LUMROVEX-103277 format. One line per 10 residues: number of its first residue (from 1); their letters; for each residue x, y, z of C-alpha. Coordinates in pm, 1 decimal. Layout:
REM LUMROVEX-103277
NUM	a	X/Y/Z ~ ...
END
This chain:
REM LUMROVEX-103277
1	xxxxxxxxxx	40.1/15.2/-33.1 ~ 167.5/364.4/-92.3 ~ -30.8/599.9/166.8 ~ -37.0/659.0/470.8 ~ -389.5/591.3/595.0 ~ -444.2/442.4/885.5 ~ -622.7/100.3/833.9 ~ -835.2/32.3/1107.0 ~ -869.1/-379.0/1217.2 ~ -1195.6/-567.7/1062.0
11	xxxxxxxxxx	-1484.3/-537.2/1218.0 ~ -1724.1/-892.3/1143.5 ~ -2071.9/-945.6/1093.4 ~ -2296.6/-1131.9/1360.1 ~ -2490.1/-1323.6/1052.3 ~ -2378.8/-1656.2/918.5 ~ -2167.9/-1528.5/626.4 ~ -1847.8/-1426.5/518.9 ~ -1691.2/-1087.9/492.9 ~ -1434.8/-1210.8/201.5
21	xxxxxxxxxx	-1342.3/-1485.1/54.3 ~ -1065.1/-1566.5/-273.1 ~ -1016.7/-1750.4/-512.0 ~ -670.4/-1773.9/-674.2 ~ -552.0/-1394.5/-654.1 ~ -936.4/-1251.5/-728.5 ~ -1064.1/-1130.4/-289.5 ~ -1454.4/-1053.1/-317.5 ~ -1563.4/-911.9/-22.4 ~ -1894.5/-868.0/87.6
31	xxxxxxxxxx	-2135.4/-515.2/155.3 ~ -1922.7/-294.2/371.9 ~ -2114.4/-44.5/602.2 ~ -1965.7/220.1/794.7 ~ -1932.4/-1.0/1081.5 ~ -1705.7/192.9/1429.3 ~ -1575.1/19.2/1738.0 ~ -1792.5/-359.3/1588.1 ~ -1998.8/-558.3/1421.6 ~ -2331.7/-378.7/1615.9
41	xxxxxxxxxx	-2237.6/-31.3/1607.8 ~ -2365.8/163.2/1297.7 ~ -2151.1/490.0/1200.8 ~ -2528.3/640.0/1066.3 ~ -2846.4/496.1/1013.8 ~ -3090.4/650.9/780.2 ~ -3176.4/731.3/388.1 ~ -2912.8/1031.4/273.3 ~ -3065.6/1358.3/204.5 ~ -3305.9/1249.0/489.7
51	xxxxxxxxxx	-3185.0/1205.9/803.6 ~ -2814.0/1211.9/681.3 ~ -2673.2/1499.9/576.8 ~ -2390.6/1452.7/259.9 ~ -2100.7/1518.6/378.6 ~ -2200.4/1229.7/697.6 ~ -2267.8/1003.3/384.0 ~ -1936.6/1110.2/266.6 ~ -1810.3/1033.8/595.5 ~ -1954.2/681.6/603.9
61	xxxxxxxxxx	-1835.8/590.6/295.0 ~ -1530.9/626.2/401.9 ~ -1526.9/414.4/693.3 ~ -1700.1/204.8/509.2 ~ -1365.1/207.4/236.4 ~ -1149.5/177.4/621.3 ~ -1306.8/-126.2/646.3 ~ -1288.6/-235.9/289.8 ~ -905.3/-148.7/303.7 ~ -868.1/-360.7/608.1
71	xxxxxxxxxx	-1073.3/-711.3/466.4 ~ -836.9/-717.9/204.7 ~ -558.1/-684.9/361.8 ~ -658.5/-975.2/591.9 ~ -690.8/-1126.5/294.3 ~ -319.1/-1068.9/244.3 ~ -68.1/-1404.6/272.8 ~ 279.4/-1323.1/387.9 ~ 390.0/-1148.5/128.4 ~ 136.0/-1026.4/-72.2
81	xxxxxxxxxx	26.5/-693.0/-160.9 ~ -343.8/-613.0/-319.0 ~ -240.6/-542.2/-725.3 ~ -546.5/-351.1/-756.2 ~ -923.6/-242.9/-670.3 ~ -1158.9/-416.5/-1010.9 ~ -1425.6/-251.7/-909.3 ~ -1657.0/-38.6/-700.4 ~ -2041.2/-115.3/-631.0 ~ -2135.4/247.6/-396.3
91	xxxxxxxxxx	-2515.0/148.4/-290.6 ~ -2643.9/442.2/-183.9 ~ -2974.5/492.6/31.3 ~ -3219.2/761.0/-107.8 ~ -3521.2/922.6/-36.8 ~ -3743.9/1088.9/-258.6 ~ -3472.2/1398.2/-206.8 ~ -3168.8/1498.3/-514.8 ~ -2905.3/1375.7/-326.7 ~ -2610.3/1356.5/-546.3
101	xxxxxxxxxx	-2478.7/1047.4/-529.3 ~ -2225.9/1030.7/-747.2 ~ -2050.6/1261.6/-486.0 ~ -2068.8/1076.5/-181.4 ~ -1972.3/742.4/-388.0 ~ -1611.2/975.4/-464.9 ~ -1584.2/1044.8/-80.7 ~ -1497.1/605.9/-78.4 ~ -1301.1/663.6/-444.1 ~ -1085.8/870.5/-295.9
111	xxxxxxxxxx	-1024.7/688.6/21.0 ~ -928.3/350.3/-182.6 ~ -665.5/552.1/-380.5 ~ -494.1/750.4/-121.7 ~ -397.3/449.6/6.7 ~ -313.4/254.7/-283.1 ~ -239.9/524.9/-516.7 ~ -308.3/412.6/-831.4 ~ -352.8/47.9/-737.0 ~ -718.0/240.1/-624.6
121	xxxxxxxxxx	-858.7/368.1/-855.9 ~ -1163.1/158.1/-960.8 ~ -1412.8/110.2/-1170.9 ~ -1739.1/206.2/-1013.6 ~ -2132.0/209.6/-1023.2 ~ -2340.0/416.9/-777.6 ~ -2694.9/309.7/-732.7 ~ -2939.6/443.0/-534.5 ~ -3154.2/265.3/-328.6 ~ -3438.2/261.5/-60.8
131	xxxxxxxxxx	-3319.4/75.8/304.7 ~ -2994.0/-112.3/286.8 ~ -2863.0/-313.9/602.7 ~ -2881.5/-190.7/911.9 ~ -3066.0/144.4/817.7 ~ -2704.0/231.2/679.6 ~ -2738.1/443.2/450.9 ~ -2388.8/362.7/251.3 ~ -2284.7/-20.6/157.3 ~ -1981.7/-77.4/-51.0
141	xxxxxxxxxx	-1928.4/-416.1/-210.3 ~ -1522.0/-433.9/-394.9 ~ -1327.0/-720.7/-595.5 ~ -976.7/-694.9/-599.3 ~ -646.3/-916.2/-701.6 ~ -377.5/-1003.5/-508.1 ~ -51.5/-950.0/-637.4 ~ 311.8/-1089.2/-467.2 ~ 559.6/-807.6/-335.3 ~ 767.5/-691.6/-556.8
151	xxxxxxxxxx	1086.4/-719.6/-375.5 ~ 1357.4/-358.3/-373.3 ~ 1663.0/-493.2/-624.8 ~ 1942.5/-604.5/-465.7 ~ 2283.5/-359.9/-444.9 ~ 2468.0/-715.0/-502.3 ~ 2280.4/-780.9/-827.3 ~ 2381.0/-488.7/-1021.4 ~ 2043.3/-453.3/-1077.9 ~ 1978.5/-150.2/-1007.3
161	xx	1933.2/87.3/-1321.4 ~ 2178.3/391.8/-1270.8
END
């Protein structure tokens, strides 16, 4: 990871499913919401533009992106790193009020890019929905790939660029 982002510990679920699954180099994450402290505590609840204002919704997206990074990190084996974010779908709970859901999604994208650099840039879909689990305002669904870490060139091999 390239950025100086502080990655929180991954917060699980009280329900009967796994938070992440890996197939080869591909990692699939369950939907991530803005959990804080434990699996029962959500940063904010409600629909964006009604019970949740735009700054709070954006912060929820950033917290959820932190959980994405935490669960990706948990899937890494020794000497591996995140290769890139392959795609992200952002679900935003909205009511009848007009809300720019792309601004909310951009907060999550920005968090991933800050932590991973260019490998954090990704294709993204943003979808407005009536409700999300736990009455969360934002949910992120991410697929990523991992790769072996590249070791720094050894000064003993003469392979450095001069």
